C-alpha positions, -999 to +999 in steps of 0.1 A: +369-767+262+331-766+261+331-763+223+356-791+217+347-814+245+384-818+253+402-812+286+426-783+289+457-782+311+475-750+320+505-759+342+515-722+342+490-694+336+508-667+317+499-631+325+488-626+289+463-654+292+448-638+323+447-604+306+428-619+276+403-635+300+394-603+318+362-586+308+373-552+320+399-534+341+382-542+374+379-579+364+416-579+356+424-564+389+405-591+407+421-619+387+455-605+395+447-602+431+438-639+432+473-648+421+462-676+398+491-700+389+478-732+373+444-744+359+427-775+345+394-775+327+374-807+323+343-810+302+311-825+315+299-849+289+265-866+287+249-885+258+277-874+235+271-837+243+292-813+263+269-800+291+295-777+307+329-777+322+346-779+356+375-755+362+401-762+388+426-735+397+456-733+420+462-699+435+487-686+461+506-719+462+535-735+445+513-764+434+508-769+397+485-792+377+502-818+356+492-846+332+488-869+362+459-848+375 
């Protein structure tokens, strides 16, 4: 998202995506323990540059991000 400057919506975080995101076994264990379910990544734009991104995550609830969010 930072490279493209576009938002990303993940209504369902697949286990494979979480596994690919982990840096090592301990990191994967912690990510699984958080029980992440849904995410939305929004770039921070300024003067036609991407400065960073905000990541919003739902965990341990049935709430899911959608296009409306």
